[in-house]
KEKE-3310 file (N, C-alpha, C; in steps of 0.2 Angstrom, whole numbers, plus 5000, padded with zeros to 4 digits):
npx = (5123:5127:5123:5135:5142:5139:5149:5147:5152:5146:5133:5118:5102:5085:5069:5054:5039:5024:5009:5001:4996:5003:5013:5020:5025:5035:5042:5048:5056:5065:5071:5078:5087:5094:5100:5109:5118:5123:5126:5124:5114:5100:5082:5066:5049:5034:5025:5020:5018:5027:5037:5042:5046:5057:5065:5061:5059:5045:5034:5021:5008:5004:4997:4985:4977:4974:4965:4955:4950:4940:4928:4931:4942:4939:4932:4943:4952:4956:4964:4974:4981:4985:4994:5004:5009:5016:5027:5033:5038:5048:5056:5059:5067:5078:5081:5083:5091:5086:5071:5060:5047:5034:5022:5005:5000:4991:4992:5006:5011:5010:5019:5031:5031:5033:5045:5054:5053:5062:5073:5077:5081:5071:5064:5055:5049:5041:5031:5017:5005:5005:5005:4993:4982:4978:4989:4993:4999:5012:5019:5020:5029:5040:5043:5044:5050:5066:5071:5064:5061:5057:5046:5040:5043:5040:5038:5050:5054:5043:5043:5055:5054:5046:5054:5059:5070:5075:5076:5075:5071:5064:5051:5047:5038:5041:5053:5047:5039:5049:5057:5050:5047:5036:5023:5025:5018:5005:5003:5004:4993:4982:4983:4976:4972:4961:4951:4946:4953:4949:4956:4952:4953:4951:4956:4966:4963:4953:4940:4939:4938:4926:4918:4920:4920:4906:4902:4910:4907:4894:4897:4903:4892:4884:4893:4895:4883:4884:4897:4899:4909:4920:4932:4934:4946:4949:4959:4962:4970:4972:4967:4956:4949:4947:4938:4927:4924:4920:4909:4899:4895:4880:4867:4861:4872:4880:4884:4893:4908:4919:4934:4941:4956:4969:4983:4989:4991:5000:5002:4989:4987:4997:4992:4980:4970:4964:4960:4950:4950:4952:4957:4974:4991:4993:4991:5002:5009:5001:5003:5017:5017:5010:4996:4979:4967:4953:4947:4939:4933:4927:4920:4914:4900:4903:4917:4918:4912:4920:4932:4930:4930:4942:4952:4962:4962:4960:4961:4963:4971:4987:4996:4988:4990:5003:5005:4997:4986:4971:4974:4971:4954:4944:4933:4922:4913:4902:4892:4877:4879:4876:4878:4892:4896:4889:4897:4910:4907:4904:4916:4925:4919:4921:4935:4935:4928:4935:4950:4959:4957:4962:4976:4979:4979:4989:5000:5001:5004:5016:5024:5024:5030:5043:5052:5048:5045:5055:5067:5075:5073:5073:5086:5093:5087:5091:5105:5105:5099:5107:5119:5114:5110:5123:5129:5121)
npy = (5023:5022:5008:4998:5000:4989:4979:4972:4960:4960:4969:4968:4962:4965:4959:4966:4963:4971:4976:4985:5002:5007:4998:5002:5014:5010:5001:5010:5017:5007:5004:5016:5015:5003:5008:5017:5009:5002:5008:5003:4995:4985:4987:4980:4976:4974:4988:5004:5021:5028:5019:5019:5032:5031:5023:5011:4999:4997:4984:4981:4990:4985:4990:4995:4985:4983:4975:4970:4956:4941:4942:4953:4949:4939:4943:4948:4938:4933:4943:4944:4932:4934:4944:4938:4929:4938:4941:4928:4926:4935:4929:4917:4921:4924:4937:4943:4942:4939:4940:4951:4952:4961:4962:4959:4945:4935:4936:4936:4924:4916:4923:4920:4906:4904:4910:4902:4891:4893:4894:4905:4916:4920:4934:4940:4955:4964:4954:4943:4943:4930:4924:4930:4926:4912:4903:4891:4893:4894:4884:4887:4898:4892:4884:4892:4904:4911:4919:4929:4946:4953:4964:4967:4966:4953:4944:4938:4928:4920:4916:4910:4899:4891:4886:4895:4905:4921:4938:4952:4968:4980:4992:4999:5010:5019:5025:5033:5042:5049:5054:5061:5078:5090:5100:5116:5128:5123:5118:5130:5137:5130:5127:5128:5136:5138:5130:5113:5100:5087:5074:5065:5050:5041:5031:5022:5015:5014:5007:5005:5018:5022:5014:5017:5031:5036:5031:5037:5050:5051:5049:5061:5070:5067:5070:5084:5089:5089:5094:5108:5117:5110:5106:5096:5088:5081:5068:5063:5051:5053:5065:5061:5053:5063:5072:5063:5061:5074:5075:5067:5075:5081:5093:5097:5096:5107:5116:5110:5109:5104:5100:5095:5087:5082:5071:5076:5069:5066:5079:5083:5073:5078:5090:5087:5085:5073:5058:5050:5035:5022:5005:5000:5002:5015:5017:5015:5027:5036:5031:5034:5048:5050:5051:5052:5041:5034:5019:5013:5001:4992:4978:4966:4956:4943:4942:4944:4933:4922:4926:4926:4912:4908:4916:4921:4933:4946:4959:4972:4982:4988:4995:4990:4976:4975:4980:4971:4974:4985:5000:5010:5012:5001:4997:4986:4986:4976:4972:4977:4992:5001:4999:4998:5011:5019:5015:5019:5033:5036:5033:5042:5054:5054:5056:5069:5076:5074:5079:5072:5059:5059:5062:5051:5041:5046:5045:5031:5027:5034:5027:5014:5017:5020:5009:5003:5012:5016:5023:5016:5004:5002:5004:4994:4983:4984:4982:4969:4962:4964:4957:4944:4941:4942:4931:4920)
npz = (5044:5027:5016:5008:4991:4978:4968:4952:4940:4928:4920:4929:4924:4927:4930:4934:4943:4946:4953:4960:4964:4975:4976:4965:4968:4978:4970:4961:4970:4974:4962:4959:4970:4967:4955:4961:4967:4956:4942:4929:4928:4921:4919:4918:4913:4923:4929:4935:4931:4939:4941:4928:4927:4935:4928:4922:4909:4902:4900:4901:4909:4923:4934:4930:4930:4944:4956:4970:4979:4977:4969:4961:4953:4944:4932:4925:4922:4909:4904:4913:4911:4898:4900:4908:4899:4891:4900:4901:4888:4888:4897:4891:4880:4886:4891:4904:4920:4932:4943:4951:4962:4968:4980:4976:4975:4969:4955:4954:4958:4946:4938:4945:4944:4930:4928:4935:4928:4918:4924:4931:4945:4958:4968:4981:4986:4998:5002:5001:5014:5021:5034:5039:5031:5021:5023:5018:5006:5007:5002:4989:4990:4994:4983:4972:4974:4977:4987:5001:5004:5017:5026:5038:5055:5063:5053:5048:5057:5055:5042:5041:5050:5043:5033:5023:5014:5020:5022:5033:5029:5032:5030:5015:5014:5023:5018:5008:5016:5023:5014:5005:4999:5006:5000:5003:5001:4999:5012:5019:5014:5018:5031:5047:5062:5070:5067:5068:5058:5047:5038:5024:5016:5002:4995:4982:4971:4957:4958:4972:4977:4972:4979:4993:4995:4994:5007:5016:5013:5018:5031:5033:5031:5042:5053:5051:5056:5070:5072:5066:5063:5058:5046:5031:5022:5007:5001:4986:4975:4961:4948:4941:4951:4960:4953:4952:4965:4969:4960:4967:4977:4982:4978:4990:4998:4996:5005:5014:5022:5013:5005:4990:4984:4973:4972:4984:4996:5007:5012:5016:5026:5035:5038:5045:5060:5063:5055:5042:5034:5021:5022:5021:5014:5017:5030:5036:5034:5041:5054:5055:5054:5066:5067:5073:5069:5060:5053:5039:5029:5014:5007:4994:4995:4992:4992:5006:5011:5006:5011:5025:5027:5024:5030:5044:5050:5062:5060:5048:5047:5046:5057:5068:5066:5068:5081:5088:5095:5095:5089:5079:5077:5068:5055:5046:5031:5023:5010:5016:5023:5034:5048:5050:5045:5054:5066:5062:5061:5075:5081:5075:5079:5092:5092:5087:5097:5109:5115:5122:5118:5105:5108:5116:5106:5097:5106:5107:5093:5092:5100:5094:5082:5085:5084:5072:5062:5052:5040:5025:5019:5005:5001:5008:5003:4989:4990:4994:4984:4973:4977:4978:4965:4959:4965:4960)
capx = (5128:5124:5125:5140:5140:5140:5152:5146:5156:5142:5127:5112:5095:5080:5062:5049:5031:5021:5002:4997:4998:5007:5019:5023:5030:5040:5046:5052:5062:5070:5075:5083:5092:5098:5104:5114:5123:5125:5123:5123:5108:5094:5076:5060:5044:5027:5024:5016:5021:5032:5043:5044:5050:5063:5070:5059:5057:5038:5031:5014:5006:5000:4993:4979:4972:4974:4959:4955:4944:4939:4923:4934:4947:4936:4931:4949:4957:4959:4969:4980:4985:4989:5000:5009:5012:5022:5033:5036:5041:5055:5060:5061:5072:5084:5083:5084:5094:5082:5064:5058:5040:5031:5015:5000:5002:4987:4995:5013:5013:5011:5026:5036:5031:5035:5052:5057:5053:5068:5079:5078:5080:5065:5065:5049:5049:5034:5028:5010:5004:5003:5004:4987:4977:4981:4995:4995:5002:5019:5022:5022:5035:5046:5044:5045:5054:5072:5072:5060:5064:5051:5045:5037:5048:5039:5038:5056:5054:5037:5045:5061:5051:5043:5059:5060:5076:5072:5079:5071:5074:5060:5045:5049:5034:5045:5057:5043:5037:5054:5061:5046:5046:5029:5021:5025:5013:4999:5002:5003:4987:4977:4984:4971:4973:4955:4946:4948:4952:4949:4959:4948:4957:4946:4959:4971:4961:4946:4934:4938:4936:4919:4914:4921:4919:4899:4901:4914:4903:4888:4899:4904:4886:4882:4897:4894:4878:4887:4903:4898:4915:4926:4933:4936:4951:4949:4965:4962:4976:4972:4962:4949:4946:4945:4932:4922:4922:4916:4902:4895:4892:4874:4865:4860:4879:4885:4887:4897:4915:4923:4938:4944:4962:4972:4990:4991:4989:5005:5001:4983:4989:5001:4987:4974:4970:4963:4959:4946:4953:4951:4963:4979:4998:4994:4990:5009:5011:4997:5007:5024:5015:5006:4989:4974:4964:4948:4948:4933:4934:4921:4921:4908:4897:4906:4923:4918:4910:4925:4937:4928:4931:4949:4957:4962:4963:4956:4962:4965:4975:4994:4998:4985:4993:5010:5005:4994:4980:4968:4976:4966:4948:4943:4926:4921:4906:4901:4885:4873:4885:4874:4881:4899:4896:4888:4902:4915:4905:4905:4923:4928:4916:4925:4942:4934:4925:4939:4957:4963:4957:4967:4982:4980:4981:4995:5005:5002:5007:5023:5028:5024:5034:5050:5056:5046:5044:5062:5068:5081:5072:5075:5094:5095:5084:5095:5111:5104:5097:5113:5123:5111:5111:5130:5131:5117)
capy = (5022:5019:5001:4999:4999:4982:4979:4966:4958:4962:4973:4964:4963:4963:4959:4968:4962:4976:4977:4989:5009:5008:4995:5006:5019:5006:4998:5015:5019:5001:5005:5021:5012:4999:5012:5021:5004:4999:5012:5000:4990:4986:4985:4980:4972:4977:4993:5010:5027:5030:5015:5021:5038:5029:5019:5004:4998:4994:4979:4982:4994:4981:4994:4997:4980:4982:4974:4967:4952:4936:4944:4958:4946:4934:4946:4950:4932:4932:4948:4943:4927:4937:4948:4933:4927:4943:4939:4921:4927:4938:4924:4912:4923:4925:4944:4945:4938:4938:4942:4954:4952:4966:4961:4957:4938:4931:4936:4935:4917:4914:4925:4916:4899:4904:4912:4896:4886:4895:4894:4912:4917:4925:4937:4943:4961:4965:4947:4942:4942:4923:4923:4932:4921:4908:4901:4885:4895:4894:4879:4891:4902:4887:4881:4896:4910:4910:4923:4934:4952:4955:4971:4968:4962:4946:4940:4935:4922:4916:4913:4905:4893:4887:4884:4900:4910:4927:4944:4958:4975:4986:4994:5005:5015:5025:5029:5038:5047:5053:5058:5065:5084:5092:5106:5121:5133:5120:5118:5137:5139:5126:5126:5132:5135:5139:5124:5106:5097:5079:5071:5059:5046:5037:5025:5023:5011:5017:5004:5006:5025:5022:5010:5019:5038:5037:5030:5043:5056:5050:5051:5069:5073:5066:5074:5091:5092:5090:5098:5112:5121:5105:5106:5090:5089:5074:5067:5058:5050:5056:5070:5058:5052:5069:5074:5059:5063:5080:5074:5064:5080:5083:5100:5098:5096:5112:5120:5106:5111:5099:5102:5089:5088:5076:5071:5079:5064:5067:5086:5083:5070:5082:5096:5084:5084:5066:5055:5044:5032:5015:5001:4999:5004:5022:5017:5016:5034:5039:5029:5038:5055:5050:5054:5049:5038:5029:5015:5010:4998:4989:4972:4963:4950:4937:4942:4944:4926:4918:4928:4923:4905:4907:4920:4921:4940:4950:4966:4973:4988:4986:4996:4986:4970:4975:4981:4966:4977:4990:5007:5013:5009:4999:4994:4983:4986:4971:4972:4983:4996:5005:4997:5000:5018:5022:5014:5024:5040:5037:5033:5049:5059:5054:5060:5076:5079:5073:5080:5066:5053:5060:5062:5044:5037:5048:5042:5024:5027:5036:5021:5009:5019:5021:5004:5000:5017:5019:5023:5013:4998:5002:5003:4987:4978:4984:4979:4961:4959:4964:4952:4937:4941:4941:4924:4915)
capz = (5039:5021:5014:5003:4984:4976:4961:4948:4935:4922:4922:4930:4920:4932:4928:4939:4942:4951:4951:4964:4964:4981:4974:4959:4972:4981:4965:4959:4975:4973:4955:4960:4975:4963:4951:4965:4968:4950:4937:4922:4929:4917:4923:4913:4916:4924:4934:4933:4929:4944:4940:4922:4928:4938:4923:4920:4902:4903:4895:4902:4915:4927:4939:4927:4932:4951:4959:4977:4981:4972:4964:4956:4949:4939:4925:4921:4921:4903:4903:4917:4908:4892:4902:4910:4893:4889:4904:4899:4882:4890:4901:4886:4876:4890:4891:4910:4924:4939:4944:4958:4963:4973:4982:4970:4974:4965:4949:4954:4958:4939:4935:4948:4941:4923:4929:4937:4922:4914:4929:4934:4952:4960:4974:4983:4990:5000:5001:5003:5021:5022:5041:5041:5028:5015:5025:5014:5000:5009:4998:4983:4991:4994:4977:4966:4976:4980:4993:5002:5007:5021:5028:5045:5060:5065:5047:5047:5061:5053:5036:5043:5054:5038:5028:5018:5015:5021:5025:5035:5027:5034:5026:5010:5014:5027:5013:5005:5021:5026:5009:5000:5002:5006:4996:5008:4999:5000:5019:5022:5012:5021:5039:5051:5069:5074:5065:5067:5051:5046:5032:5021:5011:4999:4992:4976:4965:4954:4961:4979:4978:4970:4985:5000:4995:4996:5014:5019:5012:5022:5038:5034:5032:5049:5058:5051:5060:5077:5072:5060:5061:5056:5039:5028:5017:5004:4997:4980:4972:4954:4946:4939:4957:4963:4949:4953:4972:4968:4957:4971:4982:4979:4979:4997:5001:4994:5010:5018:5022:5010:4999:4987:4981:4970:4973:4990:5002:5013:5014:5020:5032:5039:5041:5048:5067:5063:5048:5041:5029:5020:5024:5016:5017:5019:5037:5039:5034:5046:5060:5055:5056:5072:5066:5075:5063:5060:5047:5036:5022:5011:5002:4991:4999:4990:4995:5013:5013:5005:5016:5032:5027:5022:5034:5052:5052:5066:5058:5041:5047:5048:5063:5073:5066:5071:5088:5091:5098:5091:5090:5075:5076:5061:5054:5039:5028:5018:5008:5019:5027:5039:5055:5049:5044:5061:5070:5061:5063:5082:5083:5073:5083:5099:5091:5087:5103:5115:5113:5126:5114:5100:5111:5117:5100:5095:5110:5105:5087:5093:5103:5089:5077:5087:5082:5066:5057:5050:5033:5023:5016:4998:5000:5010:4998:4983:4991:4995:4977:4969:4980:4977:4958:4958:4967:4958)
cpx = (5125:5127:5130:5138:5143:5143:5150:5150:5152:5136:5121:5106:5090:5073:5058:5042:5028:5014:4998:5000:5004:5014:5023:5028:5036:5045:5051:5058:5067:5074:5080:5089:5097:5103:5110:5120:5126:5122:5121:5117:5103:5088:5070:5055:5037:5027:5020:5021:5027:5038:5046:5048:5057:5068:5067:5057:5050:5036:5024:5013:5001:4995:4986:4974:4972:4967:4960:4949:4943:4934:4926:4939:4944:4935:4937:4954:4960:4965:4975:4984:4988:4995:5006:5012:5018:5028:5036:5040:5048:5059:5063:5067:5078:5086:5084:5088:5091:5075:5063:5051:5039:5024:5011:5001:4997:4989:5003:5015:5014:5017:5031:5037:5034:5043:5056:5058:5059:5074:5081:5077:5075:5065:5058:5050:5042:5030:5021:5010:5001:5001:4997:4981:4981:4988:4998:4999:5010:5022:5024:5028:5041:5048:5046:5049:5060:5074:5067:5063:5058:5051:5042:5041:5046:5038:5044:5056:5048:5039:5051:5059:5048:5048:5060:5066:5073:5076:5074:5074:5070:5055:5047:5044:5037:5050:5053:5041:5043:5058:5057:5045:5039:5029:5020:5019:5006:4998:5001:4996:4981:4978:4979:4971:4966:4950:4950:4948:4953:4951:4955:4952:4953:4949:4963:4968:4954:4940:4933:4936:4928:4915:4914:4919:4911:4898:4904:4910:4897:4891:4901:4898:4884:4886:4896:4888:4880:4893:4903:4905:4921:4926:4936:4940:4951:4955:4964:4968:4977:4967:4956:4946:4943:4938:4926:4919:4918:4909:4897:4892:4886:4872:4864:4867:4883:4888:4892:4904:4920:4927:4942:4950:4964:4980:4993:4990:4993:5003:4994:4984:4992:4997:4982:4975:4968:4961:4954:4948:4951:4957:4968:4986:4998:4993:4997:5011:5007:5001:5013:5022:5011:5000:4983:4969:4958:4948:4941:4934:4928:4923:4914:4906:4901:4913:4923:4916:4916:4931:4936:4930:4939:4954:4956:4963:4958:4957:4964:4970:4982:4997:4995:4988:4999:5010:5001:4987:4977:4970:4971:4960:4946:4936:4925:4914:4906:4893:4881:4879:4883:4877:4888:4900:4894:4893:4908:4913:4906:4912:4927:4925:4920:4932:4941:4932:4930:4947:4961:4962:4962:4974:4984:4983:4988:5001:5007:5005:5014:5027:5029:5030:5041:5054:5055:5047:5051:5063:5074:5080:5074:5082:5096:5093:5089:5102:5110:5103:5103:5118:5120:5111:5118:5132:5127:5120)
cpy = (5019:5012:5002:4997:4992:4982:4972:4966:4960:4965:4968:4966:4960:4964:4961:4966:4966:4977:4982:4997:5010:5004:4998:5011:5015:5003:5004:5017:5013:5002:5010:5019:5008:5003:5016:5016:5002:5003:5009:4995:4991:4983:4985:4976:4976:4982:4999:5016:5029:5026:5017:5027:5036:5025:5013:5004:4994:4990:4979:4986:4990:4984:4996:4991:4978:4981:4970:4962:4947:4938:4948:4955:4943:4937:4947:4944:4932:4937:4947:4937:4929:4941:4943:4930:4932:4942:4933:4922:4931:4933:4919:4914:4925:4932:4947:4940:4936:4942:4945:4955:4957:4965:4958:4949:4934:4931:4934:4928:4914:4917:4921:4909:4899:4906:4906:4891:4887:4896:4900:4912:4922:4927:4941:4948:4963:4959:4947:4940:4935:4921:4925:4928:4918:4905:4895:4887:4896:4889:4882:4895:4898:4884:4886:4903:4908:4913:4928:4940:4955:4961:4972:4963:4955:4942:4936:4928:4917:4912:4908:4899:4888:4885:4888:4904:4917:4932:4949:4964:4981:4987:5000:5011:5021:5028:5034:5044:5052:5057:5062:5072:5086:5099:5112:5126:5130:5120:5125:5139:5136:5125:5131:5131:5135:5134:5118:5103:5090:5078:5065:5056:5041:5031:5027:5020:5014:5014:5005:5013:5025:5018:5014:5027:5039:5036:5035:5049:5056:5051:5058:5072:5073:5070:5081:5093:5093:5095:5103:5116:5116:5105:5099:5091:5082:5074:5061:5057:5054:5061:5067:5055:5058:5072:5070:5060:5069:5079:5070:5069:5083:5090:5101:5098:5102:5116:5116:5108:5106:5102:5096:5090:5081:5077:5075:5075:5066:5074:5086:5079:5074:5088:5093:5084:5076:5064:5050:5041:5025:5012:5001:5002:5011:5022:5018:5023:5038:5037:5033:5045:5055:5053:5050:5047:5033:5026:5012:5007:4993:4983:4970:4958:4944:4936:4941:4937:4922:4920:4926:4916:4904:4911:4919:4928:4942:4957:4966:4979:4987:4988:4992:4979:4970:4976:4975:4968:4983:4997:5011:5010:5007:4996:4992:4983:4981:4971:4978:4986:5001:5005:5000:5008:5022:5021:5019:5031:5041:5037:5040:5055:5060:5057:5067:5080:5079:5074:5074:5060:5053:5059:5055:5040:5039:5045:5034:5023:5029:5030:5016:5011:5020:5015:5002:5006:5020:5018:5018:5006:4997:5001:4997:4982:4978:4981:4971:4958:4959:4958:4945:4936:4939:4933:4919:4911)
cpz = (5033:5019:5008:4996:4982:4969:4958:4942:4928:4925:4923:4926:4925:4929:4934:4938:4948:4949:4955:4964:4970:4979:4969:4963:4975:4976:4962:4963:4975:4967:4956:4965:4971:4958:4954:4966:4962:4944:4930:4923:4924:4920:4918:4917:4917:4930:4931:4931:4933:4943:4933:4922:4931:4934:4920:4913:4903:4898:4896:4909:4919:4932:4937:4929:4939:4953:4966:4977:4975:4967:4959:4951:4943:4932:4921:4920:4915:4901:4907:4914:4902:4894:4905:4904:4890:4893:4902:4892:4883:4893:4896:4882:4880:4891:4898:4915:4931:4939:4951:4958:4969:4974:4976:4969:4970:4958:4949:4955:4951:4936:4938:4945:4934:4923:4931:4932:4917:4918:4931:4941:4953:4967:4975:4988:4991:4999:5003:5011:5023:5029:5043:5038:5022:5017:5021:5008:5001:5004:4991:4984:4991:4987:4972:4968:4980:4987:4994:5006:5011:5024:5035:5050:5061:5059:5046:5050:5058:5046:5037:5046:5049:5032:5022:5019:5015:5024:5027:5033:5029:5029:5021:5011:5018:5023:5010:5010:5023:5020:5005:5003:5001:5003:5002:5007:5000:5008:5022:5020:5016:5029:5042:5058:5073:5072:5066:5060:5051:5039:5030:5016:5008:4995:4985:4970:4963:4958:4968:4981:4977:4976:4991:5000:4997:5004:5018:5019:5017:5030:5039:5035:5039:5054:5057:5055:5067:5077:5066:5058:5060:5049:5037:5022:5014:5000:4992:4977:4965:4953:4944:4945:4960:4960:4951:4960:4972:4965:4961:4977:4979:4981:4986:5001:5000:4999:5015:5017:5019:5005:4997:4983:4978:4971:4979:4997:5008:5016:5018:5026:5037:5042:5046:5056:5068:5056:5048:5034:5027:5022:5019:5019:5019:5027:5040:5039:5040:5053:5060:5057:5062:5072:5068:5070:5064:5053:5045:5030:5020:5006:4999:4996:4998:4993:5002:5015:5012:5010:5023:5033:5027:5027:5041:5054:5057:5065:5051:5041:5050:5054:5069:5072:5069:5079:5092:5095:5093:5093:5086:5075:5069:5060:5047:5037:5022:5016:5011:5024:5032:5046:5055:5049:5051:5066:5069:5062:5071:5084:5081:5077:5090:5098:5091:5093:5109:5113:5117:5122:5108:5103:5113:5111:5097:5099:5108:5098:5087:5095:5098:5084:5078:5084:5075:5060:5055:5043:5031:5020:5009:4997:5002:5005:4991:4984:4991:4988:4973:4971:4978:4969:4956:4959:4964:4952)
residu = (MET:GLN:PRO:PRO:THR:VAL:SER:LEU:ASN:GLN:SER:PRO:ARG:ILE:PHE:PHE:SER:VAL:GLY:GLU:PRO:SER:GLY:ASP:VAL:HIS:GLY:ALA:ASN:LEU:ILE:ARG:ALA:LEU:ARG:GLU:LYS:CYS:SER:THR:ILE:SER:VAL:ARG:GLY:PHE:GLY:GLY:ASP:LYS:MET:VAL:ASP:ALA:GLY:LEU:GLN:SER:ASP:PHE:ASP:LEU:THR:THR:LEU:ALA:VAL:VAL:GLY:PHE:ALA:GLU:VAL:LEU:PRO:LYS:LEU:ARG:GLU:PHE:PHE:ARG:VAL:ALA:ASP:ILE:ALA:GLU:ASP:VAL:PHE:ARG:LYS:GLY:LEU:VAL:ASP:GLY:VAL:VAL:LEU:ILE:ASP:PHE:PRO:GLY:PHE:ASN:TRP:HIS:ILE:ALA:LYS:ARG:ALA:LYS:LYS:TYR:GLY:LEU:PRO:VAL:TYR:TYR:TYR:LEU:PRO:PRO:GLN:LEU:TRP:ALA:TRP:GLY:SER:TRP:ARG:ILE:LYS:LYS:ILE:ARG:LYS:TYR:VAL:ASP:ARG:VAL:LEU:CYS:ASN:ILE:PRO:PHE:GLU:LYS:ASP:TRP:PHE:GLU:SER:ARG:GLY:VAL:ALA:VAL:ASP:TYR:VAL:GLY:HIS:PRO:PHE:PHE:ASP:VAL:VAL:TYR:SER:GLN:PRO:LEU:ASP:GLN:SER:PHE:LEU:ASP:ARG:TRP:ARG:GLU:SER:SER:LEU:LEU:GLN:VAL:GLY:VAL:LEU:PRO:GLY:SER:ARG:HIS:HIS:GLU:VAL:HIS:ARG:ILE:TRP:PRO:LEU:GLN:LEU:GLU:ILE:ILE:ARG:ARG:LEU:HIS:GLU:GLU:PHE:PRO:ARG:VAL:ARG:PHE:LEU:VAL:ALA:ALA:LEU:LYS:ASP:ILE:HIS:ALA:GLU:TRP:CYS:ARG:SER:GLN:ILE:LYS:GLY:SER:ASP:VAL:GLN:LEU:PRO:ILE:GLU:VAL:PHE:SER:ALA:LYS:THR:SER:GLU:ILE:ILE:SER:LEU:ALA:ASP:CYS:VAL:LEU:THR:LYS:SER:GLY:SER:VAL:SER:LEU:GLU:LEU:MET:ALA:ARG:GLU:LYS:PRO:THR:VAL:VAL:LEU:TYR:GLN:VAL:SER:ASN:LEU:THR:TYR:ALA:LEU:GLY:LYS:MET:LEU:THR:ARG:LEU:THR:SER:MET:THR:LEU:PRO:ASN:MET:ILE:ALA:GLY:VAL:THR:ILE:MET:PRO:GLU:PHE:LEU:ALA:ALA:GLY:LYS:SER:LYS:VAL:ALA:VAL:LYS:GLN:ALA:GLU:VAL:ALA:LEU:ALA:ASP:LEU:LEU:ARG:ASN:PRO:GLU:SER:ARG:GLU:LYS:GLN:ARG:ASP:SER:LEU:LYS:THR:LEU:GLY:LYS:ASP:PHE:ALA:GLN:PRO:GLY:ALA:SER:ALA:LYS:ALA:ALA:VAL:LEU:LEU:LEU:GLU:TYR:LEU:ARG:SER:HIS)
# end
């Protein structure tokens, strides 16, 4: 059943603050869902191209500043504060009725604080995973956020037990998975019944692609020696990422069965017999499509050292977090990466060598996805946001 349309006495004006490429996708879907419920709604703020296409009046493309880790944030602090000043100017002039934050907590705390300074209600969609690390920041949620719209089932009890107003709406990634049409001509061109194919996902941010692709390429080189008839399909997000990945394929690699594409991630996931990926929300699509997966991620030595002190994480992969057990083998490279690369190679070789290993992981992902991998988060969040804005 579709959520009901919400009628407002006046057209709401919402400010969005979104700093991740994945958040840009979810923000765009939320804007479309809001417009379906209230066609006169006005949206502005920080987001990327996809949110602009959905109707956002952009005050700044915050996704251009997307970084991960303490060491990566520090050089951009001055720029972040300049952008926060742009938001405060909008709030001061009374140009919006409420603020929606999506992920990106290091920056969005400042947006929330400035919004509350002017009495604006703040709603956090895709909230930070405080239950995993930095749980002391719950004080900021209670102080600066009026309502959390959470996306993972156990988050609702976690936030409620700590005095936070919260609704569980599901994860918007599944709205993307189930609504996005695949390029059938691409699937027909690259579908292969006689070869095993490995999807390789190097990430969505410029700096992470530069870090993880050389490690993934090394794994491809090693696996090719044992599996010469396996083809590797690389899914870059943008043309510039695809071009850089190709530039790293050296003369000695020219015979490697590697094909690099941009903007074909879902198609490559669909085609793949198994996948080598970096950590991130794409793991939810891999879960929904029941793809056997090995995860390799890398952080700087500084980020690793600080994270080890501050986090209680035993996993960085969402399906593993949700399940409470390791379904997708995952390996962390910090500084020297030889050990993690070798571990990922061994795990991926097992998937290629043993059909039963692939089937076992597929079965686990299918079981996990039955309850969790359901669409509808964007529509549910839109209805709730409009209701809360009306009653504020």
